[in-house]
C-alpha positions in Angstrom: -0.7 0.0 0.1 1.3 3.3 -1.1 0.5 6.5 1.3 1.6 10.1 1.6 3.9 10.4 4.7 2.4 12.3 7.3 3.5 15.6 9.4 0.6 15.5 12.1 1.8 17.6 14.6 1.9 16.1 18.3 1.9 17.1 21.8 5.2 14.8 22.4 6.6 16.7 19.4 9.8 19.5 19.5 8.3 22.6 19.4 11.8 23.4 17.0 10.7 20.1 14.8 6.7 20.9 14.3 5.9 22.5 11.4 2.5 24.6 10.8 -0.5 23.6 9.2 0.5 25.5 5.5 3.9 24.2 5.5 2.9 20.1 6.5 0.1 20.6 3.7 3.2 21.6 0.9 5.8 18.9 2.9 2.9 16.3 2.3 3.2 16.3 -1.5 7.0 16.2 -1.4 7.7 12.8 -1.1 5.5 9.7 -0.2 6.0 6.5 1.6 5.5 3.2 0.1 5.7 -1.2 0.6 6.0 -1.5 -3.0 9.0 -2.0 -4.7 10.2 1.1 -7.1 11.6 0.2 -10.8 14.3 1.6 -11.7 15.5 1.1 -15.6 19.0 -0.5 -16.5 21.4 0.4 -19.1 24.6 0.2 -20.3 27.1 -3.4 -20.2 30.4 -4.1 -18.5 33.0 -6.9 -18.3 33.7 -9.6 -16.0 32.9 -13.5 -16.5 31.3 -15.9 -14.9 34.4 -17.9 -13.3 35.7 -18.3 -16.8 35.0 -20.0 -19.9 32.6 -19.3 -22.7 30.3 -16.5 -21.4 28.0 -15.1 -23.9 25.7 -12.2 -23.3 23.4 -8.9 -23.5 22.6 -6.6 -21.0 18.8 -6.5 -20.1 16.8 -4.0 -18.1 16.3 -5.7 -14.5 12.7 -4.9 -12.7 10.6 -6.7 -10.1 7.7 -7.8 -11.9 4.5 -8.4 -10.0 5.1 -12.2 -10.5 8.8 -11.4 -9.0 8.1 -9.2 -6.3 4.0 -10.3 -5.5 3.7 -6.0 -4.4 4.3 -4.0 -8.2 5.9 -1.1 -8.2 4.7 2.2 -7.7 5.4 5.3 -10.9 8.6 6.8 -9.6 8.8 10.7 -9.8 12.1 12.3 -10.7 10.5 15.8 -8.5 9.3 13.9 -5.6 11.2 11.7 -2.9 10.7 8.4 -1.9 11.2 6.3 1.1 10.2 2.8 0.7 9.7 0.6 4.1 9.9 -3.3 3.6 6.6 -5.3 5.2 8.9 -7.9 6.2 8.3 -10.3 8.9 12.0 -10.4 10.0 13.2 -6.9 9.6 10.2 -6.1 12.3 11.9 -9.1 14.4 15.1 -7.9 14.5 14.2 -4.1 14.8 12.3 -5.5 18.2 15.6 -7.0 19.1 17.3 -3.5 18.7 14.5 -1.8 20.2 15.3 -3.2 23.7 17.6 -1.5 25.7 18.3 -5.1 27.4 19.8 -6.0 24.5 23.2 -6.5 25.1 25.8 -4.7 22.4 27.0 -8.0 20.6 23.2 -8.5 20.3 22.3 -5.1 19.4 24.9 -4.9 16.8 24.0 -8.3 15.4 20.2 -6.7 15.0 21.3 -3.7 13.0 23.8 -6.3 10.5 20.6 -8.6 9.7 18.4 -5.2 9.1 20.9 -3.6 6.7 21.0 -6.9 5.2 17.4 -7.2 4.9 17.5 -3.6 3.4 20.3 -4.1 1.0 18.2 -7.2 -0.2 15.5 -4.8 -1.0 17.4 -1.6 -2.2 18.9 -4.0 -4.7 16.8 -5.8 -6.4 15.9 -2.8 -9.2 19.0 -1.3 -8.4 21.8 -3.6 -9.5 22.6 -3.8 -13.6 22.6 -7.3 -14.7 23.5 -9.2 -18.0 22.2 -12.3 -20.0 24.7 -15.1 -20.4 25.2 -18.6 -21.7 27.6 -20.9 -19.2 28.1 -24.4 -19.8 26.8 -26.7 -16.8 27.4 -30.1 -15.8 24.7 -31.6 -18.1 24.0 -29.4 -20.8 24.7 -24.9 -22.0 22.4 -22.9 -19.4 20.7 -19.4 -19.8 21.4 -17.3 -16.7 21.1 -14.0 -15.4 24.3 -12.5 -13.5 24.8 -8.8 -11.8 27.9 -7.0 -13.6 30.9 -7.8 -11.6 32.5 -5.1 -13.1 29.9 -2.0 -11.6 30.8 -2.2 -7.9 28.5 0.0 -5.3 29.9 2.0 -3.7 29.1 1.9 -0.1 29.5 5.1 1.9 28.8 4.5 6.1 28.8 7.7 8.3 31.2 6.5 11.1 30.4 5.4 13.2 27.3 4.1 13.8 26.4 3.6 9.9 29.1 0.7 9.7 26.5 -1.3 11.5 23.9 -1.5 8.6 26.8 -2.5 6.1 28.5 -5.0 8.2 26.8 -8.1 5.6 27.3 -6.2 2.3 29.7 -8.7 1.2 27.5 -11.1 1.5 24.8 -9.5 -0.6 26.3 -7.6 -3.3 28.6 -9.2 -5.2 31.3 -6.5 -5.7 31.7 -2.9 -3.7 33.7 -0.2 -2.6 33.9 1.1 0.6 34.4 5.0 1.3 34.2 6.4 5.0 32.5 9.6 6.3 32.7 10.7 9.8 30.8 13.3 11.2 30.2 14.2 14.6 27.0 15.9 15.9 27.4 18.7 18.5 24.8 17.8 21.6 23.7 21.2 22.1 23.2 22.9 18.7 22.8 19.5 17.1 24.9 21.0 14.0 27.2 18.5 12.4 30.7 18.6 11.8 32.9 16.3 9.6 35.9 14.8 11.0 36.8 12.2 8.7 36.8 12.5 4.4 37.6 9.1 2.6 35.4 9.7 -0.7 37.2 8.9 -3.6 39.9 11.9 -4.9 38.9 11.4 -8.0 34.9 11.8 -7.6 32.3 9.8 -8.5 30.9 9.3 -12.3 27.0 10.4 -13.1 26.5 6.4 -13.4 27.8 5.0 -10.5 25.7 3.4 -7.8 26.0 4.6 -4.2 25.0 3.4 -1.3 24.7 5.6 2.2 24.3 3.9 5.0 23.0 6.1 8.6 21.0 4.1 11.1 19.3 7.0 12.2 17.6 10.1 10.7 16.6 12.4 13.4 17.2 15.9 12.8 18.7 15.8 8.9 21.8 17.9 10.1 24.0 14.9 9.3 22.5 13.1 6.4 21.4 16.3 4.3 25.5 17.1 4.5 26.8 14.0 3.4 24.2 13.3 0.4 25.8 16.8 -0.8 29.4 15.6 0.1 28.4 13.1 -2.8 26.8 14.7 -5.1 29.3 17.6 -4.9 32.0 14.2 -5.8 29.9 14.0 -9.1 27.3 11.5 -8.5 23.8 11.3 -9.3 20.9 11.8 -7.0 18.9 9.3 -9.0 21.6 6.5 -8.2 21.9 7.1 -4.5 20.4 5.4 -1.8 20.0 6.3 1.5 19.5 3.0 3.6 18.8 3.5 7.5 17.3 2.0 9.8 14.7 4.4 11.8 13.9 7.7 10.1 11.7 10.8 11.4 9.9 13.6 9.7 12.6 15.9 10.4 15.1 14.6 8.2 12.8 13.1 5.9 11.4 16.9 5.3 15.2 18.3 4.6 16.1 15.6 2.4 13.1 16.2 0.3 13.5 19.6 0.1 16.7 19.2 -0.9 17.2 16.4 -3.1 14.3 15.2 -5.6 14.6 12.2 -6.9 16.2 10.4 -4.1 15.3 7.1 -2.4 15.6 6.3 0.9 14.9 2.6 2.5 14.0 2.5 6.3 12.8 -0.2 8.8 10.3 2.3 10.5 9.5 5.7 10.7 8.9 7.2 14.6 7.2 10.2 14.2 8.8 12.2 17.2 12.4 13.7 17.9 13.4 15.2 21.4 14.7 18.4 21.5 18.3 16.5 22.3 17.5 15.3 18.7 16.9 12.0 19.3 14.6 9.7 17.7 11.5 8.2 19.8 10.7 5.7 20.6 13.7 5.3 18.2 16.8 3.3 19.4 18.8 5.5 21.5 22.3 6.0 20.5 23.1 3.4 18.0 26.9 3.8 18.1 27.2 4.0 21.5 24.9 0.6 22.1 26.4 -1.2 19.1 30.4 -0.1 20.2 29.7 -0.6 24.0 30.4 2.9 24.9 28.8 5.4 26.7 
């Protein structure tokens, strides 16, 4: 089911994050939440062989059909941000483990890794370029479809908590490159300050696919700067995906206003953010919980 994102005011939400009625009505139209998978057309070829041997191939346009995905696909509006919340029971299970304050650090980190793994499966369904090929099987030649190994996904985890969601990226994505970005948030002003930038020196191409990982999208100060850093390096917003565990309306509003056409994958959207910038009920401080620090 697809529905417009809601920004209804709440008595529990900080006044600094509650939009006025008129602005709220406008913001409802800028992005949508959906449980239906988006479709993105793929083009271009690429190199790489299936473990050697004679391989014939041709590039195809990969997309999930109703028969494959079971949920159909929504129309993508390049002028509107899309937030996809997968309706997966295992996602809900691991989110419950992560929300539980009694979960020790190791269990919390494992839960976050499982959440990231599921989200990566979902976001890669209609994003990875594939080609058709033929391989010699034990009994006969087989027609196959393969993810192009020459086109690595560029992963950008936001340190340090962003590392938890991509811990199992190597189990999901055939080829990846990892570029770290470090941001620290001032607990008083909530302003983000960059302390590490390991984005590629030569930048990204418009065709590069970039996956940004940040578990908590609360006020939006950090994630907006990270997305802008990636775009400033040459990436195209239509090839950028943001993956998070919990998102909140203030962050989603800033992203939608700044980056039309961006696609965000989240395990859940929580309605409220405190004056201190924490999502309620949220997860607490994901970095501290994952790494056992205070």
